[in-house]
C-alpha angles and dihedrals in degrees: 000000000000117000120229114243121230123234131027118347114252109261117205110245091240089066096042115109088226095050094124094047090050093050091047090048090053091049095049093042092051088050089061104270119138119245096264094042090049090050092049092050093046092051091045093052099038111027111014126120127230116353113217134187123235128187115234135171115264093018117058094215131009122195116230130172141193107244112201113246118240115259120268092031116209111205089200091059108033092165095057092109092051091047092050094048091047092049092046092048092049090052094047115115115239101251124175091254093050095047092045092046097048092043092049091048090053089048091049092052091048092048092049091050090049092045089236102160094183092052091048091052092049092047092049091049091051093047091049090053089051091056101262097121098103093042094049093044089053090052090047091052093050091050092047090051091051093048092047096049123106107258117211114246112273120246096239093187090067093055121093119253090252093056092045088052091050091051091048089053090052095054115100114242114247117249 
């Protein structure tokens, strides 16, 4: 006779409201990110708010985002949301959907880095079939908004001479 387990019943990851964050966590963690870094990246990609662009030295533009704080937010434990997502992702059972999703996300990131357009198209098609369309379209919209925003003029005096030289080389010569 089977014994009843105590606690919450196990919910398949496909029915979990954080299914996409968990799959993204798996992908980032398997690419070598630590648990908290993987959780930060997963929340940034899947659930964050507005993405903005900031000028920094050494990198012309760095993407940053406002990640919603867990409710209720505890100022004494600001990483509680990251800790919970990491723990939940570690406990998740390896279902076909989860393995396919995290593997396809890793492939997509690799294809984008290698500028492999065919691979990117195949990965997007696979993710759409796995139910990622709305999530990826939301990420696309946030990135488009950030790229289309008016960026404040950069304070060129704060940049290093090497970066100023790089910028000067990028300017089109006047006719």
